[in-house]
KOLGU-4560 file (N, C-alpha, C; in nm, 3 decimals, padded with zeros to 5 digits):
<recs>
<n_xx: -00.871 n_yy: -09.753 n_zz: -01.465 ca_xx: -00.757 ca_yy: -09.665 ca_zz: -01.451 c_xx: -00.628 c_yy: -09.737 c_zz: -01.489 mol: A seq: 1 type: MET>
<n_xx: -00.618 n_yy: -09.866 n_zz: -01.455 ca_xx: -00.498 ca_yy: -09.942 ca_zz: -01.488 c_xx: -00.479 c_yy: -09.947 c_zz: -01.639 mol: A seq: 2 type: ARG>
<n_xx: -00.586 n_yy: -09.960 n_zz: -01.712 ca_xx: -00.576 ca_yy: -09.965 ca_zz: -01.858 c_xx: -00.518 c_yy: -09.835 c_zz: -01.913 mol: A seq: 3 type: ARG>
<n_xx: -00.558 n_yy: -09.723 n_zz: -01.856 ca_xx: -00.505 ca_yy: -09.593 ca_zz: -01.899 c_xx: -00.356 c_yy: -09.583 c_zz: -01.867 mol: A seq: 4 type: ARG>
<n_xx: -00.317 n_yy: -09.635 n_zz: -01.752 ca_xx: -00.176 ca_yy: -09.631 ca_zz: -01.715 c_xx: -00.094 c_yy: -09.714 c_zz: -01.811 mol: A seq: 5 type: THR>
<n_xx: -00.143 n_yy: -09.833 n_zz: -01.844 ca_xx: -00.073 ca_yy: -09.920 ca_zz: -01.939 c_xx: -00.067 c_yy: -09.852 c_zz: -02.076 mol: A seq: 6 type: VAL>
<n_xx: -00.177 n_yy: -09.791 n_zz: -02.118 ca_xx: -00.178 ca_yy: -09.721 ca_zz: -02.246 c_xx: -00.079 c_yy: -09.605 c_zz: -02.245 mol: A seq: 7 type: PHE>
<n_xx: -00.077 n_yy: -09.530 n_zz: -02.136 ca_xx: 00.015 ca_yy: -09.418 ca_zz: -02.126 c_xx: 00.159 c_yy: -09.463 c_zz: -02.131 mol: A seq: 8 type: GLY>
<n_xx: 00.189 n_yy: -09.572 n_zz: -02.062 ca_xx: 00.326 ca_yy: -09.624 ca_zz: -02.065 c_xx: 00.362 c_yy: -09.673 c_zz: -02.204 mol: A seq: 9 type: ALA>
<n_xx: 00.267 n_yy: -09.736 n_zz: -02.271 ca_xx: 00.293 ca_yy: -09.784 ca_zz: -02.408 c_xx: 00.315 c_yy: -09.666 c_zz: -02.502 mol: A seq: 10 type: ALA>
<n_xx: 00.237 n_yy: -09.562 n_zz: -02.487 ca_xx: 00.254 ca_yy: -09.444 ca_zz: -02.571 c_xx: 00.389 c_yy: -09.378 c_zz: -02.545 mol: A seq: 11 type: ALA>
<n_xx: 00.427 n_yy: -09.374 n_zz: -02.420 ca_xx: 00.557 ca_yy: -09.316 ca_zz: -02.385 c_xx: 00.670 c_yy: -09.397 c_zz: -02.445 mol: A seq: 12 type: ALA>
<n_xx: 00.658 n_yy: -09.528 n_zz: -02.434 ca_xx: 00.763 ca_yy: -09.614 ca_zz: -02.489 c_xx: 00.770 c_yy: -09.601 c_zz: -02.640 mol: A seq: 13 type: ALA>
<n_xx: 00.655 n_yy: -09.591 n_zz: -02.704 ca_xx: 00.653 ca_yy: -09.580 ca_zz: -02.850 c_xx: 00.714 c_yy: -09.449 c_zz: -02.897 mol: A seq: 14 type: ALA>
<n_xx: 00.693 n_yy: -09.343 n_zz: -02.821 ca_xx: 00.744 ca_yy: -09.214 ca_zz: -02.865 c_xx: 00.881 c_yy: -09.181 c_zz: -02.809 mol: A seq: 15 type: SER>
<n_xx: 00.932 n_yy: -09.265 n_zz: -02.721 ca_xx: 01.059 ca_yy: -09.232 ca_zz: -02.656 c_xx: 01.176 c_yy: -09.228 c_zz: -02.752 mol: A seq: 16 type: SER>
<n_xx: 01.170 n_yy: -09.303 n_zz: -02.858 ca_xx: 01.282 ca_yy: -09.305 ca_zz: -02.951 c_xx: 01.283 c_yy: -09.189 c_zz: -03.049 mol: A seq: 17 type: GLY>
<n_xx: 01.179 n_yy: -09.109 n_zz: -03.051 ca_xx: 01.172 ca_yy: -09.003 ca_zz: -03.150 c_xx: 01.291 c_yy: -08.909 c_zz: -03.144 mol: A seq: 18 type: LEU>
<n_xx: 01.326 n_yy: -08.869 n_zz: -03.025 ca_xx: 01.437 ca_yy: -08.775 ca_zz: -03.013 c_xx: 01.543 c_yy: -08.825 c_zz: -02.917 mol: A seq: 19 type: LEU>
<n_xx: 01.556 n_yy: -08.955 n_zz: -02.906 ca_xx: 01.652 ca_yy: -09.007 ca_zz: -02.809 c_xx: 01.794 c_yy: -08.967 c_zz: -02.841 mol: A seq: 20 type: SER>
<n_xx: 01.824 n_yy: -08.938 n_zz: -02.966 ca_xx: 01.960 ca_yy: -08.900 ca_zz: -03.001 c_xx: 01.979 c_yy: -08.749 c_zz: -03.006 mol: A seq: 21 type: SER>
<n_xx: 01.874 n_yy: -08.674 n_zz: -02.982 ca_xx: 01.884 ca_yy: -08.528 ca_zz: -02.989 c_xx: 01.904 c_yy: -08.471 c_zz: -02.851 mol: A seq: 22 type: CYS>
<n_xx: 01.983 n_yy: -08.370 n_zz: -02.844 ca_xx: 02.006 ca_yy: -08.305 ca_zz: -02.717 c_xx: 02.138 c_yy: -08.233 c_zz: -02.719 mol: A seq: 23 type: GLY>
<n_xx: 02.181 n_yy: -08.192 n_zz: -02.604 ca_xx: 02.306 ca_yy: -08.117 ca_zz: -02.595 c_xx: 02.366 c_yy: -08.141 c_zz: -02.458 mol: A seq: 24 type: SER>
<n_xx: 02.486 n_yy: -08.093 n_zz: -02.442 ca_xx: 02.549 ca_yy: -08.100 ca_zz: -02.312 c_xx: 02.489 c_yy: -07.993 c_zz: -02.223 mol: A seq: 25 type: GLY>
<n_xx: 02.465 n_yy: -08.027 n_zz: -02.099 ca_xx: 02.413 ca_yy: -07.930 ca_zz: -02.004 c_xx: 02.525 c_yy: -07.842 c_zz: -01.951 mol: A seq: 26 type: GLY>
<n_xx: 02.489 n_yy: -07.744 n_zz: -01.873 ca_xx: 02.587 ca_yy: -07.654 ca_zz: -01.813 c_xx: 02.683 c_yy: -07.727 c_zz: -01.720 mol: A seq: 27 type: ASP>
<n_xx: 02.636 n_yy: -07.838 n_zz: -01.663 ca_xx: 02.719 ca_yy: -07.913 ca_zz: -01.569 c_xx: 02.805 c_yy: -08.020 c_zz: -01.638 mol: A seq: 28 type: ASP>
<n_xx: 02.806 n_yy: -08.021 n_zz: -01.770 ca_xx: 02.886 ca_yy: -08.118 ca_zz: -01.844 c_xx: 02.816 c_yy: -08.249 c_zz: -01.872 mol: A seq: 29 type: GLY>
<n_xx: 02.698 n_yy: -08.269 n_zz: -01.815 ca_xx: 02.621 ca_yy: -08.390 ca_zz: -01.840 c_xx: 02.531 c_yy: -08.368 c_zz: -01.962 mol: A seq: 30 type: HIS>
<n_xx: 02.511 n_yy: -08.472 n_zz: -02.042 ca_xx: 02.425 ca_yy: -08.456 ca_zz: -02.159 c_xx: 02.280 c_yy: -08.434 c_zz: -02.120 mol: A seq: 31 type: PRO>
<n_xx: 02.210 n_yy: -08.360 n_zz: -02.204 ca_xx: 02.067 ca_yy: -08.338 ca_zz: -02.188 c_xx: 01.999 c_yy: -08.383 c_zz: -02.317 mol: A seq: 32 type: THR>
<n_xx: 01.906 n_yy: -08.476 n_zz: -02.304 ca_xx: 01.832 ca_yy: -08.528 ca_zz: -02.418 c_xx: 01.693 c_yy: -08.467 c_zz: -02.421 mol: A seq: 33 type: LEU>
<n_xx: 01.643 n_yy: -08.440 n_zz: -02.540 ca_xx: 01.506 ca_yy: -08.393 ca_zz: -02.557 c_xx: 01.415 c_yy: -08.512 c_zz: -02.581 mol: A seq: 34 type: ASP>
<n_xx: 01.306 n_yy: -08.518 n_zz: -02.507 ca_xx: 01.204 ca_yy: -08.621 ca_zz: -02.524 c_xx: 01.083 c_yy: -08.553 c_zz: -02.587 mol: A seq: 35 type: PHE>
<n_xx: 01.062 n_yy: -08.576 n_zz: -02.716 ca_xx: 00.948 ca_yy: -08.516 ca_zz: -02.786 c_xx: 00.828 c_yy: -08.606 c_zz: -02.769 mol: A seq: 36 type: LEU>
<n_xx: 00.728 n_yy: -08.557 n_zz: -02.701 ca_xx: 00.606 ca_yy: -08.634 ca_zz: -02.678 c_xx: 00.498 c_yy: -08.585 c_zz: -02.773 mol: A seq: 37 type: SER>
<n_xx: 00.436 n_yy: -08.678 n_zz: -02.841 ca_xx: 00.324 ca_yy: -08.645 ca_zz: -02.928 c_xx: 00.191 c_yy: -08.683 c_zz: -02.863 mol: A seq: 38 type: LEU>
<n_xx: 00.197 n_yy: -08.718 n_zz: -02.735 ca_xx: 00.076 ca_yy: -08.751 ca_zz: -02.662 c_xx: -00.011 c_yy: -08.626 c_zz: -02.651 mol: A seq: 39 type: ALA>
<n_xx: -00.141 n_yy: -08.646 n_zz: -02.658 ca_xx: -00.231 ca_yy: -08.531 ca_zz: -02.648 c_xx: -00.339 c_yy: -08.552 c_zz: -02.542 mol: A seq: 40 type: TRP>
<n_xx: -00.363 n_yy: -08.677 n_zz: -02.502 ca_xx: -00.460 ca_yy: -08.704 ca_zz: -02.397 c_xx: -00.397 c_yy: -08.671 c_zz: -02.262 mol: A seq: 41 type: GLN>
<n_xx: -00.474 n_yy: -08.611 n_zz: -02.175 ca_xx: -00.421 ca_yy: -08.565 ca_zz: -02.046 c_xx: -00.351 c_yy: -08.677 c_zz: -01.969 mol: A seq: 42 type: ALA>
<n_xx: -00.408 n_yy: -08.797 n_zz: -01.971 ca_xx: -00.348 ca_yy: -08.909 ca_zz: -01.898 c_xx: -00.213 c_yy: -08.948 c_zz: -01.959 mol: A seq: 43 type: GLU>
<n_xx: -00.204 n_yy: -08.945 n_zz: -02.090 ca_xx: -00.079 ca_yy: -08.981 ca_zz: -02.157 c_xx: 00.028 c_yy: -08.875 c_zz: -02.135 mol: A seq: 44 type: SER>
<n_xx: -00.011 n_yy: -08.749 n_zz: -02.141 ca_xx: 00.083 ca_yy: -08.640 ca_zz: -02.115 c_xx: 00.137 c_yy: -08.653 c_zz: -01.973 mol: A seq: 45 type: VAL>
<n_xx: 00.048 n_yy: -08.678 n_zz: -01.878 ca_xx: 00.090 ca_yy: -08.693 ca_zz: -01.738 c_xx: 00.182 c_yy: -08.813 c_zz: -01.721 mol: A seq: 46 type: ALA>
<n_xx: 00.152 n_yy: -08.924 n_zz: -01.789 ca_xx: 00.236 ca_yy: -09.043 ca_zz: -01.780 c_xx: 00.375 c_yy: -09.016 c_zz: -01.838 mol: A seq: 47 type: ALA>
<n_xx: 00.380 n_yy: -08.948 n_zz: -01.951 ca_xx: 00.510 ca_yy: -08.916 ca_zz: -02.012 c_xx: 00.592 c_yy: -08.824 c_zz: -01.922 mol: A seq: 48 type: ASN>
<n_xx: 00.527 n_yy: -08.723 n_zz: -01.866 ca_xx: 00.598 ca_yy: -08.631 ca_zz: -01.777 c_xx: 00.649 c_yy: -08.704 c_zz: -01.653 mol: A seq: 49 type: LYS>
<n_xx: 00.568 n_yy: -08.798 n_zz: -01.603 ca_xx: 00.610 ca_yy: -08.876 ca_zz: -01.486 c_xx: 00.730 c_yy: -08.964 c_zz: -01.520 mol: A seq: 50 type: ALA>
<n_xx: 00.730 n_yy: -09.023 n_zz: -01.639 ca_xx: 00.844 ca_yy: -09.105 ca_zz: -01.680 c_xx: 00.972 c_yy: -09.022 c_zz: -01.691 mol: A seq: 51 type: LEU>
<n_xx: 00.961 n_yy: -08.904 n_zz: -01.747 ca_xx: 01.077 ca_yy: -08.815 ca_zz: -01.759 c_xx: 01.126 c_yy: -08.774 c_zz: -01.620 mol: A seq: 52 type: VAL>
<n_xx: 01.034 n_yy: -08.740 n_zz: -01.533 ca_xx: 01.072 ca_yy: -08.700 ca_zz: -01.396 c_xx: 01.140 c_yy: -08.815 c_zz: -01.324 mol: A seq: 53 type: ALA>
<n_xx: 01.088 n_yy: -08.936 n_zz: -01.337 ca_xx: 01.149 ca_yy: -09.053 ca_zz: -01.273 c_xx: 01.288 c_yy: -09.078 c_zz: -01.330 mol: A seq: 54 type: GLU>
<n_xx: 01.302 n_yy: -09.068 n_zz: -01.460 ca_xx: 01.435 ca_yy: -09.084 ca_zz: -01.522 c_xx: 01.533 c_yy: -08.983 c_zz: -01.461 mol: A seq: 55 type: TRP>
<n_xx: 01.493 n_yy: -08.857 n_zz: -01.457 ca_xx: 01.582 ca_yy: -08.753 ca_zz: -01.406 c_xx: 01.617 c_yy: -08.773 c_zz: -01.258 mol: A seq: 56 type: ASN>
<n_xx: 01.523 n_yy: -08.827 n_zz: -01.180 ca_xx: 01.552 ca_yy: -08.855 ca_zz: -01.039 c_xx: 01.650 c_yy: -08.970 c_zz: -01.024 mol: A seq: 57 type: ARG>
<n_xx: 01.634 n_yy: -09.073 n_zz: -01.107 ca_xx: 01.715 ca_yy: -09.194 ca_zz: -01.088 c_xx: 01.845 c_yy: -09.194 c_zz: -01.167 mol: A seq: 58 type: SER>
<n_xx: 01.860 n_yy: -09.106 n_zz: -01.264 ca_xx: 01.981 ca_yy: -09.102 ca_zz: -01.348 c_xx: 02.028 c_yy: -08.958 c_zz: -01.366 mol: A seq: 59 type: ARG>
<n_xx: 02.089 n_yy: -08.900 n_zz: -01.265 ca_xx: 02.127 ca_yy: -08.758 ca_zz: -01.273 c_xx: 02.238 c_yy: -08.729 c_zz: -01.373 mol: A seq: 60 type: PRO>
<n_xx: 02.310 n_yy: -08.830 n_zz: -01.418 ca_xx: 02.421 ca_yy: -08.806 ca_zz: -01.512 c_xx: 02.372 c_yy: -08.777 c_zz: -01.653 mol: A seq: 61 type: ALA>
<n_xx: 02.251 n_yy: -08.818 n_zz: -01.686 ca_xx: 02.193 ca_yy: -08.793 ca_zz: -01.818 c_xx: 02.055 c_yy: -08.733 c_zz: -01.797 mol: A seq: 62 type: VAL>
<n_xx: 02.041 n_yy: -08.605 n_zz: -01.824 ca_xx: 01.914 ca_yy: -08.537 ca_zz: -01.804 c_xx: 01.826 c_yy: -08.550 c_zz: -01.927 mol: A seq: 63 type: ARG>
<n_xx: 01.696 n_yy: -08.553 n_zz: -01.905 ca_xx: 01.598 ca_yy: -08.556 ca_zz: -02.013 c_xx: 01.507 c_yy: -08.435 c_zz: -01.997 mol: A seq: 64 type: VAL>
<n_xx: 01.487 n_yy: -08.365 n_zz: -02.107 ca_xx: 01.399 ca_yy: -08.248 ca_zz: -02.109 c_xx: 01.272 c_yy: -08.287 c_zz: -02.185 mol: A seq: 65 type: ARG>
<n_xx: 01.156 n_yy: -08.270 n_zz: -02.120 ca_xx: 01.027 ca_yy: -08.301 ca_zz: -02.182 c_xx: 00.991 c_yy: -08.190 c_zz: -02.279 mol: A seq: 66 type: TYR>
<n_xx: 00.959 n_yy: -08.227 n_zz: -02.403 ca_xx: 00.917 ca_yy: -08.131 ca_zz: -02.505 c_xx: 00.782 c_yy: -08.177 c_zz: -02.558 mol: A seq: 67 type: VAL>
<n_xx: 00.680 n_yy: -08.093 n_zz: -02.545 ca_xx: 00.548 ca_yy: -08.129 ca_zz: -02.596 c_xx: 00.545 c_yy: -08.100 c_zz: -02.745 mol: A seq: 68 type: GLN>
<n_xx: 00.530 n_yy: -08.204 n_zz: -02.825 ca_xx: 00.524 ca_yy: -08.189 ca_zz: -02.969 c_xx: 00.382 c_yy: -08.169 c_zz: -03.018 mol: A seq: 69 type: GLY>
<n_xx: 00.370 n_yy: -08.152 n_zz: -03.146 ca_xx: 00.240 ca_yy: -08.130 ca_zz: -03.209 c_xx: 00.233 c_yy: -08.213 c_zz: -03.336 mol: A seq: 70 type: SER>
<n_xx: 00.122 n_yy: -08.282 n_zz: -03.355 ca_xx: 00.107 ca_yy: -08.363 ca_zz: -03.476 c_xx: 00.102 c_yy: -08.277 c_zz: -03.601 mol: A seq: 71 type: TRP>
<n_xx: 00.065 n_yy: -08.151 n_zz: -03.588 ca_xx: 00.052 ca_yy: -08.066 ca_zz: -03.707 c_xx: 00.187 c_yy: -08.027 c_zz: -03.766 mol: A seq: 72 type: THR>
<n_xx: 00.292 n_yy: -08.027 n_zz: -03.684 ca_xx: 00.422 ca_yy: -07.989 ca_zz: -03.738 c_xx: 00.535 c_yy: -08.083 c_zz: -03.691 mol: A seq: 73 type: ASN>
<n_xx: 00.501 n_yy: -08.207 n_zz: -03.664 ca_xx: 00.601 ca_yy: -08.303 ca_zz: -03.615 c_xx: 00.716 c_yy: -08.321 c_zz: -03.715 mol: A seq: 74 type: VAL>
<n_xx: 00.685 n_yy: -08.319 n_zz: -03.842 ca_xx: 00.789 ca_yy: -08.335 ca_zz: -03.944 c_xx: 00.894 c_yy: -08.225 c_zz: -03.930 mol: A seq: 75 type: HIS>
<n_xx: 00.849 n_yy: -08.101 n_zz: -03.919 ca_xx: 00.942 ca_yy: -07.989 ca_zz: -03.903 c_xx: 01.018 c_yy: -07.997 c_zz: -03.771 mol: A seq: 76 type: ASP>
<n_xx: 00.949 n_yy: -08.037 n_zz: -03.664 ca_xx: 01.015 ca_yy: -08.049 ca_zz: -03.535 c_xx: 01.128 c_yy: -08.152 c_zz: -03.541 mol: A seq: 77 type: GLN>
<n_xx: 01.102 n_yy: -08.264 n_zz: -03.605 ca_xx: 01.205 ca_yy: -08.368 ca_zz: -03.615 c_xx: 01.321 c_yy: -08.323 c_zz: -03.702 mol: A seq: 78 type: LEU>
<n_xx: 01.291 n_yy: -08.263 n_zz: -03.816 ca_xx: 01.399 ca_yy: -08.219 ca_zz: -03.904 c_xx: 01.490 c_yy: -08.116 c_zz: -03.837 mol: A seq: 79 type: LEU>
<n_xx: 01.431 n_yy: -08.019 n_zz: -03.770 ca_xx: 01.514 ca_yy: -07.917 ca_zz: -03.707 c_xx: 01.589 c_yy: -07.971 c_zz: -03.586 mol: A seq: 80 type: THR>
<n_xx: 01.533 n_yy: -08.069 n_zz: -03.519 ca_xx: 01.603 ca_yy: -08.124 ca_zz: -03.403 c_xx: 01.721 c_yy: -08.212 c_zz: -03.444 mol: A seq: 81 type: SER>
<n_xx: 01.714 n_yy: -08.273 n_zz: -03.560 ca_xx: 01.823 ca_yy: -08.358 ca_zz: -03.607 c_xx: 01.933 c_yy: -08.278 c_zz: -03.676 mol: A seq: 82 type: PHE>
<n_xx: 01.904 n_yy: -08.154 n_zz: -03.714 ca_xx: 02.001 ca_yy: -08.072 ca_zz: -03.788 c_xx: 02.116 c_yy: -08.028 c_zz: -03.701 mol: A seq: 83 type: ALA>
</recs>
């Protein structure tokens, strides 16, 4: 199980930069960033969601929104998010 946790954390770290600059201001004036996850294994998805939840709990001034991406259209997702 520890190996899966380490793998999940590594996958989250590797994908965290995909949309780190994308987002918008929230209704409360704090920025909201989109975290596009391309993880597809249940353990990795759960690890990514847990990382986002922990971030949001510990850093309320900058919110992160979890977005489940898809490998079939990741190119389009990235292009439209950067536009």
